[in-house]
Each structure stands twice: as structure tokens, then as C-alpha cells.
C-alpha positions as semicolon CSV with decimal commas, in nm:
position;residue;x (nm);y (nm);z (nm)
1;M;-8,668;5,318;-6,790
2;N;-8,962;5,367;-6,530
3;I;-8,957;5,050;-6,326
4;K;-9,280;4,915;-6,304
5;N;-9,212;4,745;-5,972
6;A;-9,041;4,979;-5,816
7;K;-9,241;5,251;-5,750
8;G;-9,109;5,564;-5,804
9;E;-8,784;5,446;-5,935
10;I;-8,626;5,536;-6,294
11;A;-8,334;5,335;-6,436
12;L;-8,088;5,476;-6,632
13;K;-7,823;5,307;-6,891
14;C;-7,686;5,389;-7,220
15;G;-7,749;5,145;-7,535
16;T;-7,768;4,785;-7,426
17;G;-7,574;4,832;-7,128
18;K;-7,669;4,732;-6,795
19;Y;-7,812;5,022;-6,550
20;F;-7,552;5,249;-6,404
21;G;-7,802;5,510;-6,213
22;V;-8,130;5,544;-6,058
23;I;-8,355;5,793;-6,015
24;N;-8,570;5,809;-5,644
25;I;-8,873;6,056;-5,733
26;G;-9,222;6,022;-5,590
27;S;-9,399;6,109;-5,847
28;D;-9,246;5,930;-6,182
29;G;-9,476;5,974;-6,413
30;Q;-9,545;6,307;-6,428
31;F;-9,180;6,352;-6,411
32;L;-9,132;6,156;-6,761
33;D;-9,423;6,302;-6,917
34;R;-9,218;6,659;-6,861
35;V;-8,904;6,516;-6,980
36;E;-9,130;6,381;-7,310
37;N;-9,260;6,670;-7,412
38;E;-8,924;6,874;-7,373
39;C;-8,781;6,646;-7,631
40;K;-9,045;6,691;-7,899
41;D;-8,870;6,939;-8,009
42;P;-8,699;6,766;-8,285
43;T;-8,375;6,967;-8,291
44;T;-8,356;6,892;-7,904
45;A;-8,411;6,545;-7,936
46;K;-8,169;6,479;-8,177
47;I;-7,938;6,621;-7,953
48;L;-8,026;6,465;-7,667
49;N;-8,070;6,144;-7,816
50;L;-8,304;6,020;-7,522
51;R;-8,560;5,695;-7,576
52;I;-8,770;5,646;-7,265
53;D;-8,924;5,280;-7,176
54;S;-9,034;5,095;-6,938
55;D;-8,906;4,785;-6,755
56;D;-9,225;4,533;-6,666
57;I;-8,929;4,289;-6,521
58;S;-8,666;4,449;-6,309
59;Y;-8,718;4,482;-5,952
60;S;-8,614;4,759;-5,738
61;L;-8,254;4,862;-5,816
62;F;-8,272;5,132;-5,508
63;R;-8,334;4,855;-5,296
64;D;-7,997;4,668;-5,374
65;I;-7,757;4,949;-5,383
66;N;-7,574;4,843;-5,077
67;S;-7,475;4,496;-5,234
68;N;-7,139;4,401;-5,354
69;N;-7,266;4,302;-5,716
70;S;-7,477;4,635;-5,774
71;N;-7,357;4,804;-6,075
72;I;-7,528;5,121;-5,953
73;N;-7,260;5,422;-5,946
74;I;-7,532;5,713;-5,971
75;L;-7,849;5,807;-5,708
76;I;-8,042;6,115;-5,825
77;G;-8,330;6,177;-5,585
78;A;-8,494;6,456;-5,374
79;K;-8,554;6,530;-4,990
80;K;-8,678;6,160;-4,960
81;F;-8,321;6,060;-4,961
82;I;-8,315;6,267;-4,569
83;E;-8,440;6,007;-4,417
84;G;-8,493;5,602;-4,424
85;W;-8,155;5,515;-4,631
86;N;-7,783;5,492;-4,561
87;S;-7,557;5,331;-4,770
88;W;-7,158;5,261;-4,727
89;R;-7,088;5,314;-5,083
90;V;-7,096;5,717;-5,111
91;S;-6,848;5,918;-5,176
92;N;-6,997;6,231;-5,387
93;M;-7,311;6,409;-5,341
94;G;-7,401;6,702;-5,576
95;L;-7,709;6,939;-5,421
96;L;-7,903;7,132;-5,629
97;N;-8,088;7,440;-5,453
98;I;-8,083;7,249;-5,111
99;G;-7,973;7,349;-4,769
100;K;-8,046;7,704;-4,758
101;S;-8,272;7,667;-4,439
102;E;-8,283;7,349;-4,355
103;G;-7,988;7,292;-4,137
104;S;-8,052;7,030;-3,964
105;Q;-8,223;6,814;-4,250
106;I;-7,858;6,855;-4,416
107;I;-7,711;6,716;-4,129
108;Q;-7,925;6,423;-4,130
109;L;-7,853;6,394;-4,495
110;F;-7,470;6,390;-4,439
111;G;-7,462;6,195;-4,239
112;R;-7,636;5,938;-4,388
113;G;-7,392;5,921;-4,648
114;V;-7,063;5,881;-4,482
115;R;-7,108;5,529;-4,351
116;L;-6,797;5,393;-4,267
117;K;-6,735;5,017;-4,188
118;G;-6,373;5,080;-4,074
119;K;-6,114;4,819;-3,969
120;N;-6,326;4,496;-3,845
121;M;-6,598;4,682;-3,848
122;S;-6,531;4,969;-3,584
123;L;-6,755;5,255;-3,778
124;K;-6,335;5,443;-3,715
125;R;-6,193;5,594;-3,970
126;S;-5,826;5,484;-4,076
127;T;-5,697;5,797;-3,856
128;A;-5,815;5,604;-3,562
129;T;-5,596;5,291;-3,595
130;D;-5,253;5,246;-3,597
131;G;-5,053;5,222;-3,929
132;S;-5,288;5,320;-4,176
133;S;-5,158;5,427;-4,518
134;E;-5,161;5,856;-4,546
135;Y;-5,371;5,790;-4,871
136;I;-5,658;5,600;-4,644
137;P;-5,805;5,935;-4,588
138;V;-5,858;6,034;-4,963
139;L;-6,087;5,687;-5,009
140;E;-6,253;5,777;-4,675
141;T;-6,346;6,149;-4,770
142;L;-6,724;6,254;-4,857
143;N;-6,686;6,473;-5,135
144;I;-7,027;6,751;-5,151
145;F;-7,095;6,924;-5,458
146;G;-7,379;7,206;-5,546
147;I;-7,551;7,469;-5,652
148;E;-7,657;7,801;-5,430
149;A;-7,371;7,645;-5,213
150;N;-7,439;7,904;-4,901
151;Y;-7,604;7,571;-4,702
152;M;-7,228;7,475;-4,651
153;D;-7,163;7,800;-4,405
154;Q;-7,500;7,635;-4,199
155;F;-7,378;7,322;-4,225
156;K;-7,020;7,414;-4,061
157;Y;-7,203;7,579;-3,810
158;Y;-7,450;7,278;-3,700
159;L;-7,119;7,114;-3,675
160;R;-6,921;7,349;-3,408
161;N;-7,234;7,364;-3,240
162;E;-7,217;6,986;-3,170
163;G;-6,828;6,983;-3,102
164;V;-6,751;6,866;-3,437
165;T;-6,385;7,022;-3,533
166;V;-6,431;7,164;-3,933
167;D;-6,205;7,117;-4,141
168;N;-6,157;7,468;-4,324
169;R;-5,837;7,504;-4,597
170;I;-5,579;7,803;-4,519
171;E;-5,371;7,936;-4,819
172;I;-5,009;8,071;-4,813
173;P;-4,893;8,253;-5,074
174;I;-4,587;8,290;-5,171
175;K;-4,488;8,565;-5,429
176;I;-4,237;8,547;-5,706
177;Q;-3,972;8,812;-5,816
178;I;-3,922;8,864;-6,177
179;N;-3,565;8,922;-6,282
180;D;-3,604;9,256;-6,452
181;S;-3,252;9,262;-6,568
182;Y;-3,318;8,932;-6,805
183;I;-3,647;9,074;-6,896
184;K;-3,438;9,368;-7,030
185;E;-3,266;9,096;-7,268
186;E;-3,514;9,112;-7,511
187;L;-3,544;8,764;-7,554
188;L;-3,760;8,660;-7,808
189;I;-4,011;8,431;-7,745
190;P;-4,299;8,262;-8,056
191;D;-4,673;8,401;-8,019
192;Y;-4,961;8,394;-8,252
193;N;-5,257;8,593;-8,240
194;N;-5,577;8,315;-8,148
195;R;-5,818;8,599;-8,238
196;E;-5,721;8,589;-8,592
197;F;-5,704;8,239;-8,630
198;K;-6,041;8,195;-8,513
199;N;-6,160;8,451;-8,815
200;H;-5,944;8,201;-9,021
201;I;-6,299;7,980;-9,176
202;F;-6,186;7,621;-9,283
203;E;-6,376;7,343;-9,423
204;L;-6,335;6,985;-9,302
205;D;-6,202;6,783;-9,609
206;S;-6,287;6,383;-9,594
207;Y;-5,989;6,300;-9,780
208;E;-5,737;6,510;-9,574
209;K;-5,362;6,325;-9,594
210;M;-5,315;6,252;-9,243
211;E;-5,259;5,945;-9,015
212;P;-5,587;5,763;-8,944
213;V;-5,715;5,842;-8,628
214;E;-5,721;5,508;-8,344
215;I;-6,046;5,395;-8,189
216;D;-6,006;5,098;-7,975
217;L;-6,341;4,955;-7,864
218;Y;-6,223;4,639;-7,676
219;P;-6,298;4,651;-7,300
220;K;-5,940;4,727;-7,128
221;I;-5,811;4,436;-6,894
222;D;-5,508;4,422;-6,730
223;V;-5,224;4,192;-6,808
224;L;-5,085;3,936;-6,567
225;E;-4,729;3,834;-6,595
226;S;-4,497;3,592;-6,469
227;N;-4,235;3,755;-6,166
228;E;-3,999;3,481;-6,302
229;S;-3,957;3,539;-6,665
230;E;-4,059;3,851;-6,868
231;E;-4,132;3,642;-7,141
232;I;-4,432;3,528;-7,023
233;R;-4,754;3,795;-7,151
234;A;-5,124;3,813;-7,181
235;E;-5,154;3,899;-7,562
236;Y;-5,498;3,938;-7,737
237;K;-5,518;4,020;-8,124
238;K;-5,745;4,302;-8,209
239;P;-5,746;4,288;-8,573
240;R;-5,877;4,577;-8,735
241;R;-6,236;4,656;-8,871
242;E;-6,383;4,847;-9,147
243;I;-6,744;5,001;-9,151
244;R;-6,912;4,963;-9,511
245;S;-7,218;4,919;-9,694
246;P;-7,487;4,832;-9,625
247;E;-7,439;4,933;-9,259
248;I;-7,365;5,253;-9,301
249;N;-7,660;5,320;-9,497
250;L;-7,875;5,203;-9,184
251;L;-7,746;5,451;-8,978
252;D;-7,897;5,825;-8,899
253;W;-7,687;6,042;-9,046
254;T;-7,916;6,372;-8,929
255;K;-7,858;6,277;-8,551
256;I;-7,469;6,177;-8,613
257;Y;-7,456;6,542;-8,777
258;Y;-7,643;6,700;-8,472
259;Q;-7,445;6,539;-8,246
260;L;-7,089;6,621;-8,399
261;L;-7,241;6,999;-8,402
262;E;-7,278;6,942;-8,045
263;F;-6,954;6,867;-7,967
264;R;-6,832;7,173;-8,261
265;L;-7,023;7,386;-8,012
266;Q;-6,881;7,258;-7,669
267;K;-6,518;7,273;-7,808
268;D;-6,584;7,651;-7,901
269;W;-6,494;7,574;-8,299
270;N;-6,688;7,811;-8,444
271;N;-6,463;7,873;-8,738
272;I;-6,481;7,496;-8,878
273;Y;-6,738;7,364;-9,144
274;F;-6,876;7,036;-9,209
275;S;-7,191;6,854;-9,383
276;E;-7,384;6,538;-9,342
277;E;-7,200;6,428;-9,698
278;T;-6,842;6,550;-9,569
279;L;-6,911;6,327;-9,237
280;R;-7,041;6,003;-9,476
281;G;-6,750;6,052;-9,681
282;V;-6,489;6,010;-9,343
283;I;-6,630;5,719;-9,257
284;E;-6,635;5,562;-9,652
285;R;-6,263;5,630;-9,683
286;G;-6,274;5,309;-9,389
287;N;-5,894;5,281;-9,282
288;N;-5,772;5,522;-9,477
289;A;-5,958;5,778;-9,222
290;Y;-5,941;5,559;-8,926
291;S;-5,791;5,283;-8,731
292;L;-6,079;5,082;-8,598
293;K;-6,058;4,757;-8,327
294;C;-6,378;4,670;-8,194
295;P;-6,594;4,347;-8,184
296;E;-6,725;4,256;-8,501
297;N;-7,076;4,271;-8,360
298;I;-7,052;4,610;-8,357
299;I;-6,946;4,669;-8,731
300;H;-7,228;4,383;-8,787
301;P;-7,529;4,427;-8,616
302;L;-7,714;4,132;-8,580
303;K;-8,011;4,343;-8,407
304;F;-8,184;4,702;-8,389
305;E;-8,009;4,783;-8,075
306;G;-7,669;4,697;-8,249
307;V;-7,770;4,989;-8,476
308;C;-7,761;5,234;-8,201
309;E;-7,411;5,115;-8,054
310;L;-7,249;5,118;-8,430
311;E;-7,406;5,495;-8,443
312;E;-7,146;5,554;-8,120
313;A;-6,892;5,426;-8,260
314;V;-6,915;5,637;-8,541
315;I;-6,992;5,944;-8,328
316;I;-6,646;5,845;-8,136
317;I;-6,428;5,855;-8,465
318;L;-6,561;6,109;-8,627
319;K;-6,490;6,298;-8,296
320;K;-6,160;6,207;-8,288
321;Y;-6,176;6,248;-8,663
322;L;-6,259;6,616;-8,571
323;Q;-6,022;6,697;-8,359
324;K;-5,726;6,583;-8,545
325;Y;-5,780;6,760;-8,843
326;Y;-5,895;7,072;-8,627
327;N;-5,593;7,079;-8,479
328;R;-5,382;6,968;-8,771
329;Q;-5,540;7,303;-8,961
330;K;-5,436;7,535;-8,621
331;N;-5,085;7,395;-8,715
332;I;-5,054;7,458;-9,055
333;W;-5,190;7,808;-9,000
334;I;-4,972;7,862;-8,710
335;N;-4,701;7,764;-8,874
336;R;-4,742;8,051;-9,125
337;N;-4,846;8,355;-8,870
338;L;-4,603;8,249;-8,607
339;Y;-4,422;8,590;-8,557
340;L;-4,143;8,646;-8,250
341;K;-4,229;8,917;-7,966
342;K;-3,991;9,017;-7,736
343;L;-4,050;8,849;-7,357
344;D;-4,208;9,080;-7,106
345;E;-4,397;9,059;-6,814
346;E;-4,765;9,027;-6,980
347;N;-4,584;8,659;-7,114
348;G;-4,866;8,406;-6,984
349;N;-4,578;8,197;-6,813
350;F;-4,598;8,556;-6,553
351;S;-4,955;8,549;-6,553
352;F;-4,968;8,479;-6,191
353;E;-4,828;8,672;-5,901
354;E;-4,755;8,392;-5,628
355;F;-4,761;8,029;-5,561
356;R;-5,029;7,930;-5,383
357;V;-4,986;7,652;-5,072
358;S;-5,347;7,498;-5,007
359;I;-5,372;7,337;-4,633
360;G;-5,582;7,181;-4,441
361;E;-5,649;7,416;-4,119
362;K;-5,553;7,152;-3,872
363;E;-5,229;7,049;-4,003
364;L;-5,066;7,287;-3,759
365;E;-4,705;7,133;-3,816
366;I;-4,702;7,249;-4,194
367;I;-4,852;7,570;-4,153
368;V;-4,601;7,727;-3,903
369;A;-4,308;7,550;-4,121
370;L;-4,440;7,756;-4,404
371;Q;-4,515;8,079;-4,235
372;E;-4,171;8,087;-4,131
373;L;-4,068;8,114;-4,488
374;E;-4,199;8,481;-4,461
375;T;-3,922;8,542;-4,219
376;L;-3,648;8,362;-4,397
377;K;-3,778;8,471;-4,778
378;E;-3,454;8,598;-4,892
379;D;-3,293;8,303;-4,770
380;F;-3,531;8,091;-4,915
381;M;-3,522;8,299;-5,254
382;R;-3,165;8,247;-5,317
383;G;-3,202;7,863;-5,230
384;N;-2,964;7,900;-4,897
385;T;-3,257;7,753;-4,684
386;D;-3,515;7,525;-4,687
387;N;-3,748;7,353;-4,503
388;V;-3,925;6,982;-4,467
389;Y;-4,188;7,050;-4,704
390;L;-4,093;7,327;-4,992
391;T;-3,799;7,356;-5,147
392;N;-3,659;7,603;-5,397
393;V;-3,538;7,470;-5,673
394;Y;-3,260;7,751;-5,728
395;F;-3,111;7,838;-6,053
396;D;-2,975;8,174;-6,068
397;R;-3,058;8,198;-6,456
398;H;-3,397;8,099;-6,422
399;I;-3,611;8,433;-6,510
400;Y;-3,798;8,444;-6,159
401;Q;-3,811;8,303;-5,839
402;P;-3,828;8,069;-5,651
403;L;-3,897;7,765;-5,867
404;I;-4,089;7,557;-5,570
405;A;-4,126;7,192;-5,545
406;K;-4,279;6,948;-5,309
407;K;-4,049;6,787;-5,047
408;L;-4,218;6,396;-5,020
409;R;-4,316;6,412;-4,631
410;D;-4,663;6,455;-4,594
411;S;-4,672;6,583;-4,962
412;S;-5,072;6,471;-5,003
413;K;-5,177;6,698;-4,712
414;Y;-5,119;7,039;-4,921
415;S;-5,133;7,137;-5,254
416;I;-4,942;7,416;-5,475
417;H;-5,116;7,592;-5,743
418;P;-4,977;7,664;-6,004
419;N;-4,808;7,258;-5,940
420;G;-4,433;7,291;-5,811
421;L;-4,193;7,092;-5,971
422;N;-4,209;6,658;-6,011
423;S;-3,876;6,466;-5,930
424;G;-3,804;6,434;-6,338
425;E;-3,818;6,814;-6,383
426;V;-3,608;6,918;-6,039
427;Q;-3,375;6,654;-6,163
428;F;-3,347;6,862;-6,476
429;I;-3,263;7,146;-6,330
430;E;-3,004;7,071;-6,049
431;D;-2,853;6,900;-6,379
432;L;-2,843;7,187;-6,612
433;K;-2,684;7,430;-6,316
434;T;-2,458;7,154;-6,261
435;Y;-2,310;7,142;-6,593
436;L;-2,297;7,512;-6,671
437;D;-2,139;7,556;-6,307
438;S;-1,887;7,304;-6,463
439;N;-1,832;7,380;-6,816
440;P;-1,828;7,803;-6,821
441;E;-1,595;7,791;-7,141
442;V;-1,856;7,643;-7,319
443;F;-2,088;7,935;-7,220
444;K;-1,760;8,182;-7,270
445;D;-1,974;8,396;-7,554
446;T;-2,293;8,280;-7,463
447;K;-2,590;8,368;-7,227
448;L;-2,802;8,087;-7,098
449;F;-3,145;8,179;-6,956
450;V;-3,400;7,972;-6,853
451;L;-3,817;7,978;-6,811
452;R;-4,058;7,711;-6,719
453;N;-4,345;7,678;-6,949
454;L;-4,704;7,653;-6,771
455;P;-4,983;7,461;-6,907
456;K;-5,277;7,670;-7,087
457;L;-5,034;7,939;-7,026
458;G;-4,699;7,926;-7,195
459;V;-4,538;7,832;-7,537
460;K;-4,759;7,574;-7,720
461;F;-4,709;7,325;-8,040
462;F;-4,938;7,188;-8,225
463;D;-5,012;6,904;-8,438
464;T;-5,317;6,695;-8,333
465;V;-5,276;6,761;-8,014
466;S;-5,144;7,079;-7,762
467;F;-4,778;7,033;-7,638
468;F;-4,659;7,300;-7,392
469;P;-4,316;7,170;-7,315
470;D;-4,152;7,197;-6,966
471;F;-3,903;7,452;-7,031
472;I;-3,784;7,723;-7,245
473;I;-3,436;7,784;-7,273
474;W;-3,227;8,057;-7,455
475;L;-2,857;8,060;-7,553
476;K;-2,805;8,437;-7,665
477;N;-2,505;8,494;-7,847
478;G;-2,250;8,774;-7,885
479;D;-2,415;8,867;-8,223
480;N;-2,733;8,911;-8,076
481;S;-2,883;8,617;-8,236
482;Q;-3,072;8,385;-8,008
483;H;-3,124;7,985;-8,053
484;L;-3,472;7,860;-7,825
485;L;-3,470;7,511;-7,697
486;F;-3,796;7,385;-7,579
487;V;-3,724;7,092;-7,308
488;D;-3,950;6,854;-7,192
489;P;-3,875;6,588;-6,880
490;K;-4,166;6,276;-6,910
491;G;-4,194;5,933;-6,888
492;L;-4,209;5,786;-7,227
493;I;-4,368;5,395;-7,143
494;H;-4,693;5,520;-7,279
495;T;-4,628;5,708;-7,601
496;N;-4,655;5,613;-7,957
497;G;-4,272;5,552;-8,008
498;F;-4,102;5,750;-8,204
499;N;-4,463;5,813;-8,378
500;D;-4,483;6,021;-8,105
501;E;-4,585;6,373;-8,219
502;K;-4,404;6,552;-7,898
503;I;-4,102;6,330;-7,988
504;K;-4,168;6,452;-8,385
505;L;-4,161;6,792;-8,271
506;C;-3,794;6,789;-8,291
507;H;-3,832;6,763;-8,695
508;S;-4,093;6,953;-8,740
509;I;-3,994;7,289;-8,521
510;K;-3,711;7,310;-8,810
511;D;-3,998;7,419;-9,034
512;T;-4,132;7,614;-8,792
513;E;-3,792;7,818;-8,757
514;A;-3,776;7,851;-9,138
515;E;-4,100;8,001;-9,135
516;I;-3,984;8,286;-8,909
517;N;-3,642;8,317;-9,040
518;T;-3,808;8,386;-9,397
519;K;-4,019;8,676;-9,217
520;L;-3,771;8,811;-9,060
521;Q;-3,551;8,877;-9,385
522;K;-3,849;8,973;-9,494
523;Q;-3,889;9,257;-9,262
524;G;-3,519;9,345;-9,363
525;S;-3,366;9,173;-9,047
526;T;-3,030;9,074;-9,014
527;Q;-3,133;8,858;-8,707
528;Q;-3,143;8,503;-8,747
529;V;-3,317;8,235;-8,498
530;K;-3,308;7,870;-8,409
531;L;-3,528;7,602;-8,297
532;D;-3,468;7,291;-8,102
533;S;-3,675;7,056;-7,924
534;F;-3,572;6,781;-7,634
535;I;-3,770;6,502;-7,449
536;V;-3,598;6,445;-7,169
537;S;-3,706;6,039;-7,049
538;V;-3,725;5,959;-6,673
539;T;-3,808;5,633;-6,797
540;S;-3,473;5,395;-6,841
541;K;-3,350;5,260;-7,188
542;R;-3,432;4,905;-7,082
543;E;-3,819;4,981;-6,986
544;L;-3,857;5,147;-7,314
545;E;-3,732;4,878;-7,510
546;P;-4,026;4,702;-7,564
547;V;-4,202;5,065;-7,641
548;F;-3,964;5,158;-7,901
549;R;-3,808;4,833;-8,052
550;V;-3,504;4,979;-8,008
551;K;-3,138;4,961;-7,838
552;L;-2,899;5,189;-8,057
553;D;-2,853;5,575;-7,915
554;S;-2,805;5,675;-8,206
555;K;-3,163;5,646;-8,348
556;Y;-3,276;5,814;-8,024
557;E;-2,972;6,090;-8,041
558;M;-3,153;6,165;-8,398
559;N;-3,537;6,183;-8,259
560;H;-3,363;6,426;-7,993
561;I;-3,462;6,161;-7,688
562;L;-3,231;6,236;-7,381
563;F;-3,180;5,993;-7,102
564;Q;-3,173;6,116;-6,747
565;E;-3,027;5,815;-6,643
566;D;-2,716;5,904;-6,891
567;R;-2,536;6,132;-6,609
568;N;-2,367;6,347;-6,914
569;Y;-2,747;6,384;-7,108
570;I;-2,704;6,772;-7,071
571;E;-2,379;6,752;-7,262
572;Q;-2,515;6,521;-7,504
573;M;-2,791;6,793;-7,577
574;F;-2,578;7,121;-7,625
575;D;-2,332;6,903;-7,827
576;S;-2,568;6,804;-8,041
577;I;-2,678;7,204;-8,117
578;F;-2,326;7,362;-8,104
């Protein structure tokens, strides 16, 4: 929208919503003409779906950007922002082709972006006051993003000349050591050829029998509960809606089709095909294809603008349906084409050679403490020494060392890549180690090995989402048979109960097991493998009762859900498979 009452202002909004952003530019007319010319190409116009209009009523949005009730969260402009404005609200700046030589102007721009009121209007950061929270500095930090970002070096140069300390970050490497003798055990690990799957061409089926995708377009609201009684809750019934004719006939299906093509391109799904008719067929199936919760005015628009809102709802449904369908087909293909290979150092879980701990250069105490680990390297690898910031969750059956986790102290001041273990994962490793040490007779004829399974790099399972269980456990028997356990310690409060796909893996993985053993038999191998999946809940049973609506332990056991609060949960896991 070109704001006619405010020279140089162009407002941004989606559909019939409120303005969320403003472009402040000198030649707004010329800019809009260029945008309009870019959109004359029909294909481009359908993909971008931009509409240029004028607003003859509203006044300057930029002028009220600092007001408490301003809806403007994005401000786009040119160098005119270097002078004559400031804001208490700026938390992020993105710069494009600016600052290559204009060092002093960049100082002005950044300075106007960091306007902190501070406690009692002291204009100071919380670090300069007493009793501040360790998390407040995150909110008081100005984040700068940019293309052609070599201006940052000049910015730091100017800051140092002004006597301002510049906080660079340094990285301390902690190399991992892979146990070569464990690699020689010829442990088997599932794998598949993703390139072959990309060559597997398939078409979207509007009538595929799968669980409807769930879409909730209601505004999210907070629920206030009484501290005195758990029975008092705010409940809001959300009826399921269906999109039917004549509304379906009002939609611009060509535009919807191009939006889904763009979505496919973003996802790099070049091996799935669909047509306008197929997409329309999904929507025509109604509640058999989707479960839509939304206000009634969305599916029964009373104005032309409402049709655009309905189209957006349809696009959301179709994107989620396409995502689910694609992953389902990938899961089917993987189950048919999964194979076992020997674990070696080329596996994705060993794709990093070292943990890297990133710290601000001002955090001298942390830096010194972590650098001391180099002199204590052997003891740290064996779990014989610790420091106040990092720990090695030592377990001699883990395939590499160290297995790093943060200590709570000052944990927001440093980061680890790949991420260190969280508290639930640490507890699992410690409990597994304790059980193994206390029950040697259970593993008299069995070798046990453990490997942390990294997200995006390790073993993943598909249904409609990718799932990377946190740990892989191998049980290798004297007859060379192997039993693989995929274990994931996690909170379950935000799951879909027993229908959660990560929980259902304990059942579907048996189909994968059967496929693999059939292939081994056809290859003439006498070796057989077993696969199992477990979820270790760090959430208590009591907290999960409203989610799973069951109190019987047998129901959880049937679905391979273990509770970390049960001190014998490791024993329960092994008892269920032996």
C-alpha cells in the first residue's frame, strides 16, 4: 500500500490483516513502478502474488513506530535512516551493499539502533546494574545481518578507536577419538541411497489412505489455570470445517498450483508430480484428507477479500498434505530399499572431527578453564577430570570420546557444536552405564556398544516426519547376530499421545526388520538382525495423564515408552527384548 498521506512510505500487509511493515524510500512512485513491471510476467505474478494499492486514509506509520501499540515490526529503508531517527525497539538490522567505505555513517546507523532505556531510565545495560538476570543481555543485544559484510571489520576499527571493547568470539576445539577396536567389530547400521530415491518418480494421489493432515487456523491463546485447583481450565471447542462448493469453484486453482510448485522447488522434491486437478481432488475429499479447524468466515467468505484468505488456507492444507504424502512415499521406498552396511569412520555420525566451543573473548575465566583441558586431555577423555563448564559423560562402551555436555554455570555464555548432551541424554548414559556395571551376568555372552546419533547426519526414520533417535545401541552375540536398539530420551508433553509417529516407530520398525532379514536370506546370509525402538520419557507419568489418558503401565510398555523417573527403566528395556 502506498501511504498517500506520508511521502515515501509504502506499507506491507498480508491479505486483510494489519500493516506489519513499512518501506521508507525517497522515490516511492518509481519503486512501485519497477515492482509492477517485474510482476507483468504472468508466471512471476502468480508466484509472487503481490498486489499494489494505495491508502488514502492512513497517516505516517514511520512516525508512530515507537508507540507501544505499533504493529510495525519490519522497517525497510535506505541511507536516510542514518540521520534523524532513533528507536527503543530495534533488535535486528539487515544491511545490503552498505558500509564498504562509510565507516562513520555506519557508526551513526548502529548507534541509532541501540537505544536502551535501561532500568529506571538509566540508559544502561543490565550488566551495569545489580541483580540482573543472565538472560537479559540477549534481549539487549543488537543483531546485525548483511550481504557484503566487510563493513563489520571497519565498524570494529572505529569502535576500537573510540575506546569501545569489541567482543569477538573465539572457538576452542576438542578433538574426538574414535575407538578403532569397536569399528573392527563390524557393527551393522541401516542405510539407503538417497540419490536412488531422487530418481524414483511418483505422482501425488488425491485418494491415498492416510491419516488426515491437521490444520488449526485459530489464533493461539494462553490458558490461565487456577493454582488452587487443577480442574479449572479454559477450554475452547474448535469445530472441524470442510471446504465445499461453491467456494471451491471460486478459488484460483492456477495460482494455487504455482504456489505448490514453488513449495516443491524449495523442498527440492523434483521426483514428485501433481496437477491442478490432483490438488483440487485433495480439497474435495474434505475431512478424509484434512482436519481443518478455523473460524467459519474463512470457509464461507462474505467478501472478495475473504476468497484470498480461503485460498491461503487451501495452500496451507495442500502444503501439509504434500509434505505428509512425500514422506510417506519415501518411507515406503526406504523400507523396500534399506540395507545394512558395516559401521565405519565414513558414517555421518563421525562427520565432525571435533567439538567446537564458542565463547566471547571477554569471558576470560571460561576461556582459561577450557584451555586447561588440553593439558588434562587424557584424564578428560577417560572421565577422570572435569571442570566447571564442560563434562565428559564418559562411558567406555561409547564408540568415541569425549561425549560432551554443558555444566549449568554460565551456560548461556558459551555454545557447543555439535550440540552437547542435554540433561535427559546425560541421565540415560549414566543410568545405562550403572546398569551394565551392576549386572555383568546379563551381558555375559553379549557385547554392548553405544553411539550418539546426530540429527541430519545419522540414522533417520520416516513416516511423515524425519526422526533421528538420540542413541543407537548394539547388542552383539557370540553367534554374530546383532540387535539394534534406537533410544530417544525426550519430553512427551507436546506429543500426540500414542499416535505420535516417534512412538509408533516401535511397531513399524518391525516391518523394516522383516524386509532386511528377507533380503539377507535372499543373499544367502545366515545372519539375522533385530531392530527395536524405545522412547525414554523425561516427563513424569503424572504430567502425561492428560495427554495419553491412561494410567496403566502395561499400555506404556506395549508402546515401548519408558519413564526416567522409574529407577529400573533400563532393566525394563532389556527385559522386554531378552
